[in-house]
C-alpha positions in Angstrom: 148.4 267.8 -53.3 146.5 264.9 -51.7 149.7 263.6 -50.1 150.5 267.1 -48.7 147.0 267.4 -47.2 147.3 263.9 -45.6 150.7 264.7 -44.2 149.2 267.7 -42.4 146.6 265.5 -40.9 147.6 264.8 -37.2 146.0 261.3 -37.3 148.0 260.2 -40.4 151.5 259.5 -39.2 154.3 258.7 -41.7 157.3 257.0 -40.1 160.3 258.7 -41.7 163.0 257.0 -39.6 166.1 256.3 -41.7 165.8 252.5 -41.0 162.2 252.6 -42.0 163.1 254.1 -45.4 166.0 251.6 -45.8 163.8 248.6 -45.4 161.0 250.2 -47.4 163.5 250.4 -50.3 164.3 246.7 -49.9 160.7 245.5 -50.1 160.0 247.7 -53.1 162.7 246.1 -55.2 161.2 243.5 -57.5 164.4 241.4 -57.3 164.2 241.0 -53.5 163.7 237.3 -52.5 160.8 236.2 -50.4 163.1 235.6 -47.4 164.7 239.0 -47.6 161.3 240.6 -48.2 159.8 239.0 -45.1 162.8 239.9 -42.9 162.6 243.6 -44.1 158.9 243.7 -43.3 159.6 242.3 -39.8 162.1 245.1 -39.2 159.6 247.6 -40.5 156.9 246.2 -38.2 159.0 247.0 -35.1 159.5 250.6 -36.3 155.9 251.2 -37.3 154.5 249.7 -34.1 156.8 251.7 -31.9 155.4 254.7 -33.6 151.8 253.6 -33.5 151.9 252.8 -29.8 153.6 255.9 -28.5 150.4 257.4 -27.2 149.2 254.3 -25.2 148.4 255.4 -21.6 150.5 254.3 -18.7 150.1 254.1 -14.9 152.5 254.4 -12.1 153.6 251.4 -10.1 156.3 250.5 -7.6 159.2 248.3 -8.7 162.0 246.8 -6.5 165.3 246.8 -8.3 168.4 244.9 -7.0 169.4 248.2 -5.3 166.3 250.0 -4.2 162.6 250.6 -4.6 161.5 253.1 -7.3 158.4 254.4 -9.1 158.0 253.1 -12.7 155.5 253.3 -15.5 153.6 250.4 -17.0 150.8 250.2 -19.6 147.4 250.7 -18.0 146.1 247.3 -16.8 142.5 248.3 -17.3 143.0 248.8 -21.1 142.6 245.8 -23.3 144.6 245.8 -26.5 143.4 243.9 -29.6 145.6 243.0 -32.6 143.6 242.5 -35.7 145.7 241.3 -38.7 143.8 241.2 -42.0 144.5 237.8 -43.6 146.5 236.7 -45.3 149.2 239.4 -45.7 148.5 240.9 -42.2 149.9 237.7 -40.6 153.4 239.0 -41.2 152.8 241.6 -38.5 151.4 239.3 -35.9 154.5 237.7 -34.3 156.3 241.1 -34.0 153.2 242.8 -32.7 152.8 240.0 -30.1 156.4 240.5 -29.0 155.9 244.2 -28.5 152.4 243.8 -26.9 152.6 240.4 -25.2 149.3 240.8 -23.3 147.3 241.7 -26.4 144.6 239.5 -27.8 144.8 238.6 -31.5 141.6 238.6 -33.5 142.1 237.5 -37.1 140.1 239.1 -39.9 139.8 237.2 -43.2 138.9 239.0 -46.4 140.2 239.2 -50.0 139.6 241.7 -52.8 137.3 240.9 -55.7 139.5 241.8 -58.7 136.6 243.1 -60.7 134.7 245.2 -58.2 137.7 245.9 -56.0 135.4 245.3 -53.0 136.4 243.1 -50.0 134.9 239.6 -49.7 134.7 238.4 -46.2 135.5 234.8 -45.3 136.6 234.8 -41.6 135.9 236.9 -38.5 137.5 235.9 -35.2 136.0 238.8 -33.2 133.4 238.4 -30.4 129.8 239.4 -30.9 130.4 242.2 -28.5 133.5 243.3 -26.6 133.5 243.7 -22.8 134.3 247.3 -21.8 134.6 248.6 -25.4 135.5 252.1 -24.0 138.6 250.6 -22.6 139.6 248.6 -25.6 142.3 249.7 -28.1 142.4 248.0 -31.5 145.4 247.8 -33.9 144.3 246.8 -37.4 147.3 245.3 -39.2 147.5 245.2 -43.0 150.5 245.9 -45.2 148.7 248.0 -47.8 146.0 250.6 -47.8 145.1 250.7 -51.5 141.5 251.5 -52.3 140.7 251.6 -48.6 137.7 249.3 -49.0 139.1 246.5 -46.8 140.4 248.8 -44.2 137.1 250.7 -44.1 135.1 247.4 -43.7 137.4 246.4 -40.9 137.0 249.7 -39.0 133.2 249.5 -39.5 133.3 246.0 -37.9 134.8 247.3 -34.7 132.8 250.5 -34.6 129.7 248.2 -34.9 130.9 246.5 -31.8 131.0 249.8 -29.9 134.7 250.3 -30.0 135.2 254.1 -30.0 136.7 255.4 -33.2 139.4 257.2 -31.3 140.5 253.8 -29.9 141.1 252.3 -33.4 144.6 252.4 -35.0 145.6 251.2 -38.5 149.2 250.1 -39.3 150.3 249.7 -42.9 153.6 249.6 -44.9 152.4 251.7 -47.8 149.3 253.7 -48.4 147.6 255.3 -51.4 146.1 258.7 -51.1 142.8 257.4 -52.5 142.5 254.8 -49.7 143.5 257.2 -47.0 141.0 259.8 -48.1 138.3 257.2 -48.2 138.9 256.1 -44.6 139.3 259.7 -43.6 135.9 260.6 -45.1 134.2 258.2 -42.8 136.5 258.1 -39.8 138.9 261.1 -39.4 139.7 260.1 -35.8 141.3 256.7 -36.7 145.0 257.0 -36.3 146.9 255.6 -39.3 150.6 254.8 -39.1 152.4 254.1 -42.4 155.9 254.0 -43.8 155.0 256.0 -47.0 152.1 257.6 -48.8 152.6 256.7 -52.5 151.5 258.5 -55.6 148.2 256.9 -56.7 146.4 253.8 -57.7 146.4 251.9 -61.0 143.1 251.2 -62.8 143.3 247.7 -61.3 143.6 249.0 -57.7 147.4 248.5 -57.2 149.4 251.1 -55.5 151.9 253.0 -57.7 154.9 252.7 -57.3 154.0 250.3 -54.5 155.6 246.9 -54.1 153.4 244.5 -56.0 151.1 242.0 -54.3 152.3 241.9 -50.6 150.6 238.5 -49.9 152.2 236.8 -52.9 155.6 238.2 -52.1 155.4 237.3 -48.4 154.3 233.8 -49.0 156.3 233.3 -52.2 153.2 232.5 -54.4 154.0 234.8 -57.3 152.7 233.2 -60.6 150.4 230.8 -58.8 
């Protein structure tokens, strides 16, 4: 029922492209090696970011081709785009996001989850005290998983506290749990969330079921450390 409700939410976008689902299957497989896992996530990142950026505003300009002059569309130059990967797992998104949005500014956010309380613990924040022209700033928060929603919620609150309009905040994830999505939605229904899949539920220890395990450990090949 929760998944059905979220799927009807216009600000929760599930990327159902066949290539998205193909690569999602690869990263779920427990036997997928770290190298194959990372490459599949990179392919997923392209698909998810194309979906997440499709409503960016453009402006008209004049371009001179080898044949003639014509009118073309470019991203609005007065809009600043911020990429905010949540360390450490969010780093896997950064290179691809920079390729797609080469003029974007990257602002790293460092937090980890306390395994007992399931609350985020902050250790790094590379955002300015206040943004210039926050009304014309669009933020893409990048994190492979929305599980409990606690880390995502804290990150959104960080940018809202710096006067970024909620409608200008995007969240991109590989897999999301209904519980985490509902938590974010209860505070910030205007935040646009793009994900490859909404899974069934959370385990008692806060892992997404069926999920894909610990994204950070699988990305950086630190399973068992």
